[in-house]
Structure formats: C-alpha cells, structure tokens
N, C-alpha and C positions, 0 to 999 in steps of 0.2 A: 692871303688866306694860305696859300700853299706852302709859306715859310713857317705858319703856325702850326700845320699839320704835321711838318717834320719835327720841329720842337716836341710836341706831344708825343709822338713815336719814340723818339730818342728817350724822352723821360720815362716812359713805360720800360723800355728795354732795360733802363738803367737801374729801374725799381726792381724788376725781376732778377737780375743777377745779385744785386745787393740784399735780398730778402734772405736769410739762412735757411737753407733745406734741412729738413731732419736728417739724422746720420743714418746709413744703410744698416738696416739689421738692428736699429735701435730698441725696437720692441720684440725681435727675434730672439729665442732661447738658444743658448750656447750649451753644447754637451760637455758635463763636467765629468761624468765617469760612463765606461761601456760596462755593463754586469752580464756575465755569461752564465746560464743556468741549464741544469739538465745533464751536462757532459759527466761521464762515468770513465769511459775508456780513452776519449780524446782530451787533450790538454786544452785550457781555455785560451791560451795564446793561439793554439792552432786555427780556433773558431775566429779570433780576433783578425788573423791576417787576411781573411776572406771579407772583412768588413770594409767598406770603401771610404768610411768615416772614422776620424780619430778623435779623441778628447780634446776639446778647444774648437772642434768644428761646428758651424751652424747644423740644426735639425734640417736635412733636406729629404724630402719625401721620394723623389728621383733617385738618389744615391743608396736610400734605404732599400727601394725596389731592387735595383742592381745587385745589393749585397744579399738580399734574400734570395735571388735567382742564382748567385755564386755559391752560396751556402748548399743549394740544392744541387748543384751540377757536380760537386764532389762526390755524391753518391755515398757520402758517410751518415746521412740523415734521413729519417723517416719524414720528420716534420720540422718545421722552422716557423718562428714568430717573433717578429721584430717590433717592439712597441716602446714608447715614450712615457716615462715616469718623472714628471718635474724636469730635473736637470740630467736624467741618467736615461741612457739607451739600454733596454732590456733585450737581450737576445736569449730566448728560450728554444732549446732543441731537443729533437727526440732522435736518439742515435739507433740507426738500423743496425740490427743484431748481427752477431758474427754467426755463420754458417757451422754448426757442429756436424751434421751427417746430410749425405744427400741419397734418396733412395727411390727407386721406380717400382711400382706396383701394377701388376697385371700384365708383366710383359711375357709372354708366351713364345713369341715368334723372332724376337729379337734381343740379343744377351744385354744384359744390364750393362756389362763392362763395356759394350760397344757403344751403348748410349752415353756412358761416364765420358768417353773419350771425346763425343761430340760437343757437349755443352760447356758453357763458360764457366758458369760457376764451379767452385770447388770448396771442399771443407777448411774452414779456418779463413774465408773469403767474406769481406763484407757482404750481406745481404742487399740487394736493391730490385726494386719492381721491375725497373728496366731491363736488368739482365735476367730475371725471370722470365719476362714475356719474349725475350730474344731467345731463351733457352725453349722455352715451349714451342716457338716458332720452328725452330731447328729440329726439336723430335717429330713434329707432325711432318717435317720436309722428309725426314729420313724414312718415317712410315710409309709417306707418299712414294717416293722412290721403290720401295718394297712392294708397291701395289695396294696400299691400304689407305683409300681416300677418305673413309668413314670413321678414321681414327681421332679420338678426343683426349686431350690432356688437360687435366686440372690439377694446378700445383696448390699445395697445401702447406702452410708454415705452422709448426708446433713450436710455441714459446717455451723456452728453458731458463733456468735460474742463470744469474750474470750475464744477463742481455744476451744469450745464445738462443739458436732455433734450429729444428731441424726441417729440411725442406723434403716433402714428399711430393713426386709427379705421380698422380694416379691415372694410369692410362686404361683406356677402353681400345683394345687395338682395333676390333670389329673385323667383318670379314674381308678377305682378298677382292679388290675391285676389279671384276672381270669384264672383257670385252664384250658385249652383248652382240654388237654388230658391225661389220665393216663395210661399208660402201663405197663405190667408185663412181664418179659423174665424169662424163667426157669420153668414156672408153666405148670404142667401137670395133677395134679388130681383135681385142681380148676381152673373154667374158669377165665378170665380177668373180667367179669361182676360180678361173686361171690366175688371176692376178692376186687372189688371196694366197694362191700357193707359191708366188713369187716373195710377197714380204715376209719379213720376220713375225710380225704381230698376227696373232690368230684369234678367232671367235671362241667364245667359251662354248666347250664340248665336254661331255661325260668322259670322253677316252683320253682328254689331255692332263689327266691327275697328276702326270711324271713331269710336267713341263710347264715353266712359267711364262710361255710366250701369249697364252690368252688373259694374262694380268696386265692392265694398263700401264703402261710406261711411256711418258711423254719422251725422254731421251730417245726411244727405240723408233720414234718416227722420223727422225733425221736419218736413220739407218734406212728404214722402209723406202722413204723417196729416193734414196741413192740406188736401192736394189731395183726400184720401179725404173729408174733412169738406165741404169746398165742392161735390164732386160729388153726395154724399147729400142736401146741403141743396138743391141745383138740382132735384133728382127728386122732392123732396116729402117727405123724411124728415126732419121736425122734431126728432125725439130721438135722433138719430143721434150716436154717439160712438164713439171707437178706445180699448178697453180697454188693448191694450198694442202696442208693435211691438218685437220682440226679434229680435236677429241672433246665431245660433249658429254658432261656427266649428267645422267638422267635424274629427276626430280626427287627420287627418293635416295640418290647417293649412294646406290648399289652396284652400279654398271655406267659403262662408257659406250658411247657411239662414236665410231671414227669414219670420217669422211675425206677421201682423197679425191681432190677436184684436179683433173689431168686434161692435157691438150695431146693427142696422139700426133696430129699433124698428118702428112703424106708419106708412104713409105718409099726409099730411095734406093738406087742401086749405084755401084760405082762406076763412075765416069771414067775420065782419062786419069791415067794412074803413071806419074812420072816420079824420077829420081834427079834432083838438081844437086849436083857437088859443086862447092866452091873450095875445094882441096886441091892444090896442085899434084899431078902424077896419079890421082885417084879415078880408075876406069868405072863410070857410072854403070856401064853395060855388065860389068862382074857383080855389082851388089843388087842390080834391079832384079835379077832372078832370086832375091831373098824375100822379095815380097810377095806373099801367099796369097793373092788375090788378082783379078784381072778386070778388066772394063766389062759391064754387064752382069757382075757377080751381084748379089744382094748385099747392099751395105751391112757392116758389121763391125763396130769399135774395136771389138776384142782382136779383131785380125789386123787392124792398124797398131795396136799395143804390140803385138806379137813382132811385127814387122819392124818397128822402132827400136826393139831390144835385139832382133837378128842383124840389122844394119850396124848398130852401134857397136857390137860385138865384133863384126866382121872387119868394120873399119879400124877398130882399136887393136885388133890382131894383126894389122898391117903397119904397126907402128904408130899410128895417130892417136896420142893419148888423149889429146885435148879436142873432142869433136863433140858437136850437138846435131841431133837428129830431130828435127821439128816438122810434124806433119801439117801441111797446110790445107784447109778443107775449104772448098768454093762449093756452096749449094747452087745448083741449077733448078730452081723451083719450077719453071717451065717444063722440062724435061725428067724431072724428078731424078737428077744424078747427082752426084757427089764427086767432083774432081778432086783427086789428092796429089799432093806434090810433097814428097819426102824431101826436105831442104838440110843437106849435109855441109856442115861447114866447121871449120875449126871455131871452139868456143874459147872464152877466156881462160888463160893458163891460171887454174885455180887448182891449190893443193888442199889436201885434208890436213888441218892444223892438229886437230883432236876429236876425240868423241867424248861428250857429256853425257852419262847415264843416270837416270833418276829412277826412282820408282822400285829399284829391286832391294827390298828389305832382305832377302834371304839369299838370292843368288848373287853370285860374287861377278864382278865387273868383267873378268876374263871371259867367264862361259858367253856372257852376250858377245863380247868384242869379237871373238874368234870367228863368229857366224858372220860378221858384217860384209865379208868377202873381198875388203879393201882394208888397208892399213892406214895408220897416220903417216903422213910423209907423201903417200901416194896421190896420184892425178884424181881430181874429182870425177866420179863417174854416177850418173843418175841411174844407168840401168843396173851397175852392180850393186847401189844401194838398195834398189826395188830388190832384187834377188837377195840380199843380205836381209832385209826385212822380212821376206817371207821364209828365209832360214831360220830367223828367230821365232817366228810364228809357229814353225813346223816342229820346234823343240818342245812345245805345248806344256811350257812352263808358265805362260803368260795369256791373260785374258785379253790385253790390249798391248799392242806395239807401235808407237807411232815415232816417226823420223821427222825433223825438222832441222832444215838448214838455215845457218846465221852466219853472218860476216866475222870473220875473225881478227886476228890483231893487225891486219893488213887487207886491204881489197883482194890480194892474190890468194888469200887463205880463208878455208871454210872450217867452222864448228859445226859438227853433225850433233844434234841433240836428240836423244834416244829416250822417250819416255814409255815405260812398262807399267803393266799391274799385274801382280803375281796371283797366281791362283795355287791351288792345292795339287800337289803332284804325287802324294801316296795314296795308295788304295789298299783296303783290306777287303777281301772278297769270300763270300760263303755261299756255296751253290749245291742244288741236288739236282737231279735229272734223269734222263734216260737216253740213252743211245743204242742204235741198232746193233753196233760193234761190239760195246762194252756191257750193256745191259744198264740197270740201275746204277748211278754214281754220286759220289760225295765229294765235292771240291772244296779246297781253301787254299787262298792265294795272299800273299803279302808282297807289296811291290812299291818302291820309291824310285822315281825317275829322276830325281834331283838331289842325290843324296848329299848332305851338308852344304847345298847351294854350289856343289862343283859340277853340275851335270853328270853325275855319275849314277849309274843304274844298279840296285839290288834287288834281288826278286826270289822269292821263294815260291812253290807251289806244290801242291800235293793233293791228288785225286785217288780215291777210292772206289773201285766198283767191283761188281760181282766177277769179270773176266778180265780186267786189267788195272792195276794199281801203281801209280807212279808218284816219285818224289823227287824234285830238282832244286838246285839253289843255283844261281849265276850273278855274276858282278861283271860290269862293263864300264870300261874308262872310255870314253869318246874321243878324247885327245890324248893318247898314250904320248908319254915324253914330249908335251906340247906341240904335238904333230898330230896331222889329220889322220889318224891312226885309231880306229876301234879296236880296242883289245878287251879281252873278256876271258874268264874261267868258268866253267860249269861243272857240276856234280850231280848225279843222277843214279836212281835206282828204280828200276822197273821189273814189276812181277806180272806175268800174263798167263791167262789159262786159254790154251790151244786144245783142250780135250775134245771139243765138239768138231773140230776141224782138221786138227795134226796128232791127236792121241796123245799130248804131252803138256807140260807146263815149262816155262822158260824164266830164268832170273837174268838181269843185266845191272850190273853196277860199273858205272866208270866215271872218268874224270877228262875235261877237255880243255883246251887252250886254243884261242882264235885271235886273229889280227886281221881287219880289213880297212882298205885305203882306196881313195879315188885314183885311177890311172889316166882317166881324161874326163871330159865332160860326159856325164850319165854311164860312165863306166866304171865299175867297181870290181876289185878284187879282193879276195879273202883267202886266207890260209889256215888250218886248224891242225891239231894234234889231238888224238884221242886214245886213251888206254882203257880198255874195257875188260871186264871178267865177266864171263857168261856161262850159264849152266843149264842144260837140258835135263828136265828131272819129272819124277811122277808119270813115267812112260807107261801106258797102259798095255796091257799083256797081249791085246789084239792089235797094237801099233803096227806099223810098216817097219819091216827088218831094217831099213835105212834108217829110220829114227832111232830104232833101238841100237843100231851100231854107232850112232852118235851121241848117245846119252853120255853125261859127265859134264865137265868143265872145259872151258878153253879160254885163252888169253889172247887178245887183240890189240895190237900196237898199230895205229893206223894214221897217216897223213893225208890229208885233203886241201884240194886246191878248187876255188870257185871264181868264176868271171860273169858278171852279170851287167848286160847293157839295158838300161831302163828308161824309156820314153814314154812311159804312163802318166797322163795327167792327175793322177791321185792314187797314194799308195793304198789307201784303203777303200775308196768306191771308184775305181777307174770305169770312165766312158769312153776313153780314146786314146790311141797309141800303142804301143808295142813292148814285148820284155822278152829278152833272149838270155839265156842261161847255160854255161857248161860247167860240169862238176867231174873232177877226178879225185879218185881216191886209190891209195897204195897201202896195202897192208903187208907187214913183216919185218919190219924194222923193229924186231923184238916180238915176244910172244911166239905163238905157235901157229897162227892164222897168218895164211899168204894169199894174196889176191889183187887183182887191179881191176876197179871198177869204174865205168865212165856213163856219164848221165848228159842229155842235151834236152831243152825244152825251149818252146817257142809260144807266146800268147799275143794275139791280136784282139782289140777292142775298136769297135765303131759304133757311134751313136746314129742310128737311121732316124729317128725322129726323136723329140723330146723325151726323155725317159726309157725309149726303146733302145736297149744295148745290145748288139750282135758280138759274140765273142767265138773265137777259135783257139782252141789250145791243143798242142801236140807234146809228146815226151817219148824219149827212146833210152833205155839203159842197157848195158851188158855189164857181166861180172864174168871173169877168167881166174880160175885157180892157177897159181903159181905152184906147179909141182904136188899139188893135192885137189883133191875134189873141195868144191865149193859147201860149206857146210849149211844146213837147214836154215840156221838162225841166221844167216847172212844172205839167204837168197831172196829174189823178188817175189811178190805177191802181188795179184790184181784181182780188182771185185770191190764192192761197197762203193765208197765214195768216188774211187777214181774209174768205175765201170759199173754205173748204175744200173739197176736190173738183175744185177748178180750178188750174191752174198760176199762178204768179205773172204779174200783168198779163197772165191768161187771157182775160179777158172785155172787152167795150167796143169802141170803134170800131176796125176793122181795115182795112187797104189790102187790096183784092181782087187786086190782081196780086203783090203781093210778101208779103202774109200777116202784115207787120208791124203790132204793136200800136201805136196812135197815143195811147192814153190819153184822158181824158174832162174836160168842164166842169162837170159834176155827178155826184154820186155819192151812192147810198144803201145802206145794208149794215145787217144786223143777224145776230143769234145767239140761239139757245135752247139751254142746255147743262145737262145734269146731271151733277155730278160725285158719284161713289159710291165706298165703299172696296171692295176685292176681298177681304177676310177674311185679309188679311196683317197682320202686325204695323204698327202705326201709324208707328213709328220708321223702317221702311223708306221711307216717302215714297212708296209706288207707289198709284196710285188710278187707276181707270177712269172713261171719260166717255162718253156718248153726247149728240150736236148734230144741230141743224138750222141751216145758214147759209143766208141769201138775201142777195141785193143786184142793183144795176144801175149801169151806167156810160154815158154817153153824152155829147154834143154839144149844146150850146144850140140852134145852127141849122144842122144837117148839110146842106151843100149841094153837096158834092164826090160826084159820083156814083160814082166810083172807091172810096169809103168805105164799108163795111159798119158800119151804126149802127142797130140795132132799138130799143134803148133797152128792150128788154123785162127782165121780172125773171127773175134765174137763182136756182136754190135747190139745194141738195144736203142729204143726212143721212149720219151717219157714225158711227164709235166711235173710240176712241183710248185709250192708256194714257199715263200720265206719271209719271215717276220723278224727285224731287228728290234726287239722288244726292250723295254727298258730293264728285263730280268735277264737278259740273255739272247742267245740266236734260237729260233726255233725255225726247223726245216722240216717240210714232208715232200717226198718225191716218190712219185709211181712210176715205175719202169717195168718194161716189157722186153724181154730178149729177143729179138730177131733172128741171130745167127748164134748157134750155140751148141755144144756137144751133150751127148747122152748123159757123159758122167758130170758136168757141170751142175753147180748148186745155185739157184735162183731165188730172187725174192721180188715181189711184187710192190712193195711199199719198203720206204727207208725213212725214219722217224728220228730225228735229235733235237733235244731239247734240253737247256741248261737255264739256270736261273742264279740271280746275283744278289745278296743283301747286303 
C-alpha cells in the first residue's frame, strides 16, 4: 500500500508541473501612451519625467500613486489627477500660478519692507500653499517677538490673467500683549516686589508708556533667570537656582502671567580662602593679597570674578603669559560656608589665530578688532577677552556682543568668533525747557557716534535761551593714526547775558584741538589747544568801573593739559570707586591774554546700601595773571550748580556801589551728598537726595576798596529730587545758606528741566 501511495503522489506532482499556467499579465492592460493635459507654462516632458511609468509598462496602481505624490512634491501644481482610459494613461494637472505681487495690509507697527525680508515667497516665484502657510507662520512669529500675540494673518490670492496671482497678507496686528502679573514661588529672603526690581520684565503700568519691558517677550525670560541668579549669588545664596520660568497667556489672549519658581537655599559666608599655585618661582603670598575678601565675609560671586581677573593680570605681568586661574568652590552645608581655592597653573600654550567677526553690517571690522585688548598671534587670555568684550559693548554701537572660542587650524591655536548686533548710533534731538541759570531754552542737536562705520563721532548742538545761547560743532577720531589716541576738533560760539549779575554781555568764538591717550591702566592724559576771540559789550552805564575798563575785545591762545585717574564702576551712574583729576592751562603763546591756571578735583562714591549712594566731591582752582590782571571773562565764579543755595555767581568779590559780581582768582568748593530711593519703581528713574555744599571764592591780592571780598567760607544744606525722564533730566533742589556774607545772592529753589523729541 505504501508504494501505491508514493506512485499516486508522484503522478499528481507531474500533472501539476505539466499543466500549462496562464501567462502573467495575460489579461492585464499595457500602457500604449501617456497623455499630459492642462499644462500651459510647463513642458509635457517635464511632467512625464516625474511619472514612474513609461509607455509599454503595465498599469500599476502603486506606481501611479507614487507618481501622483512625486508631482505634488514638485510644488508646481495646485491639483493632479491620473486616470486610465483604455490603453492610455491620462495625467491632468492644474499649474500653480506665478506670483505677480506680494503685499501686506494692516501693517502699522512693523514696516512692510521688514516683513518682505522674512518671508520665503517672492514675485515671479511659483505659488504653493505650503510656502504660504510657512510665511504666515513666520509673520506671526515676528509679531509675537514684538509683543503682539493676538495678531492674525489671513492670506488672500487674487487670480490674474496668464496664470498669475497677487498674494495679499491681511494682517490684524492687535494690541501689544502686556504682562499683567509677575509672581515668584519659593522666595523667602526677598519679597516679590524686590525681585520684580531685579528682572528686566515688568508688569504693565500706566507710567511705562516709554518702555517695552512690560510687553511679553519669551526670549527675555532667559535674561531674567540669569539676573535672578546673579542677584542671589551676590547676596550669599550659593545654592540658588531657578526651577522654572513660565509665561501663561490669559484666556482672552490679551495679557500674560509670568511665574518664576525658585529655590533660594541657605545663605553662605566665605570659608577658607586659599591660593594654590602650580607655577615655579611664583610666590603665592604675593598674589594672595589680591583677593578682595576673607573668611567670614558674606559670599558674593562678584568678588570671586574680580579676584580671578586681578590674579590673572598680576601673574601675567610677571611674565607668565599662559596662565589659568580657576576658582574651586566647596560648599559646607553644615556650617554654611563656601571654601574658595584659586588654582593658579600654567594653561595650555594657545595662541589667537584670528578673529571672525559677524553681524556688523555697517561697522568695519577694524573698529571692533582694536577694542579686543588682544591681537592675533598673542597668547590666549580669558581675562583680556572679557575686558575686550566689555570695551566693545561700551562703544554703544551694538545691542548684543557675543564671544565664542573655537579650535583653530591646530590644537595650539584658537579662533575667536565675535557676533554683534548693530543698533542705531545717530540721534536728532529737539528740546525746550527751563533752567534757573539761563531761563527758558530751546535746544537742537545732531549727533552720529559711528560715522561711516569707522567709530568716529560728529556732533552739532545749538541752544538758544533768554540769557545764554551757544552753538558748537565737534569731530572726534578715537584712534588717530591707528593708535589709541582720541583726537578731535571743536568750534564754538557763545553769547551770554550777564546784565542781572555783572551788568554786561559777552561773546566768545573759538576753535580747539585735543588729543587724549592712556598712560597706564585707568590713567588717561589729554592735551588741548584753544584759540578764542572774546568781547565784553553792552556794558551798563551803572556797571562797575572794573568791568567798564575791560570792555572790548581780546584774543586768547591757550594750551591745556589734563590727567584723570578713573576708578569709578560706571561712567554714567557711578555707585562705587573714585576719580582724581588735575588740569593745567597756560595762555600767552600768541594773543594778548596771559595767565597760568590750575585745577585739581577728587570724587569718591560708596554704596552704603542697595541704591543708597554716598558721594564726596572736592575741587580747588587758581588762576595767576602773567604780567597783567586776570580779565573778568577768565575769572572763576561760584554758585548755582556747584554751590546750591546761592545763585549763579552769587558769592565772591562784588563791587560795593554797583553790586556787580567780579569773579575770583582762586576757588575751592565741595559737596557731600546722599542719593536714596523714594520707594518708587526703579525704572521710573526718580530718586531723592540730601546734600551739603561748601566753598569760597576770592582775589589773590584784593586792593580796591570798592570791592567786597571777605574770602570766607560759605555753606549750605538742602534736599532735592531727580528724575531721569524719557524726555530729559528734571532736577529740583531746595537749598538753605548756612554761612554767607551780607552781599551774597541766595536762592531757595533751583529747577532745571529739559525735554527731547
């Protein structure tokens, strides 16, 4: 039976093999031709090139679908249909139109030309829905970056003959999306109001109409996180961190709520402070004195950064070009101390290969490169690059300055990439205001700080007031002859009415040359030359005989010299440090005026508490006529701004019979002032002050019996309010003279106001 089954199975297999199978595709259709319909601008062969089937191929649904997707992917067609008619493959297409024009409607706050630069589509480019959607998304992103999150953009297509179309973006910009509330979670040491003063983002308030800080900007949150970190580290919170910073849009889409979740941690003091040097022949005791803090002091990360720079500079000055100073921090959580070890060791021998500068459209590379504090080919120095970055930022030409170090052509070479973002450097100012010194005033100014992108400064200013009018033009080349020499030229004309105080008017016209250069770190020297024509005129018949005798013209030729040692932490709003200055002027190298004049001054600032700044200022001056008396127009005056409580030229020698101020040949004055906050938001720029001024003015050898000249000290006390407004500075001071002479002229209030448009 077994062999019978095998025979039957074998016979069945043979029959299956021998029975003829139908030929594959015997009933399938073969493509005889491919017909392209609907093309107007595009060649038919171009369409066929995207079809995955050719004449003679079998109809294949899968390959037809792939061909359909391939044609859509070209972006050339708005619609594609592939069908079979008997032996033909019919490809019907609707071409996308060519863009004739692109326009934006409803743009009030962003220029249309700026939006044109950001979108992908352009005239004479094929229109596609995908690109339009991408451009709509980009326009919305631009508006959101400008603080308008409720903006809507609707694209509209206007069909034109010859398969062309106009693309119109209809924009409803909507209002600025303000920050309604800023909250902090996890803060115990600092209140919410204190922390709101630390960060850049601000809550919407009526008085913030001149700033955009109360407009929501997600990129600003990163800056806010860093500002919070720096603030807490400066207060001793070594373990501080920001857990999250979240901006939530209100349901109506009109405002944002920002919440910062923070962990303050514990407050730390400095523990053991040590310097570990791994450099041969380097005395660690010598550089340990450069650390500006000691054990037990409150932890402050800013002091560590200052110490790193000081040690790096000191070691570098001793011939160690390749040095690294890395502070090692060890937090003792039990005793709440931070041990700091400054590890000083020779770093890798890395040289600056080159600087790659990007982002400067207008400013030439040389202007940026010369501020870097280090040249190509020099040894790499992180501290010098930090100072260079600050120097570039101080130019005030850029919104952003970023430094990045990358490996150069070899491991011992570094490329420094500098990325900047330029900002406007020109200004046109127009102002009206009032000053106690000169009365009502009108002011017009034109200034360009980065002329032709070369870092040069050109300025013109004219002011017209009831008692004083001036006009001047100046030009400054900050790197004269490609050296660190700030050279410039000035021309001026001044007309001043002294009828109320000196019974005469003066006119001065002059031309000056100047050049300043650094002598050492923080020490700068300046030389200048001035030639001036001055005239005393409109002398009152009741004026002092001394003034009448000097009526007429005179010509001054003066050479001046100035030394300034500046250790202030800010040139604009100093809160710490000091400044020393000395000025010497000699007249007589030409002209008909001869004198020798000297001035010395000193200023010290100390921040007693946060935003409480105490300052002390003092100045002494002396002028000596060489073979002649010192003219009235060259003498010193005192009062007003430099001795509050007294009028301008309110003290000093005075004619008994006419009560005219005659000025003095020597002067000293000083001031002690405390600047303090008034509890108002910091961005308002309003602060209070109390002060005490003192000084005196007199002649060297008073001989005229008609002149009152006691030479006694005068003093005053007072209080005031200052407002750094968006329209210009506003200052009001109330002063009371404590020590004065009977013939002095005093004033209770001094008001200065200026505005800019």
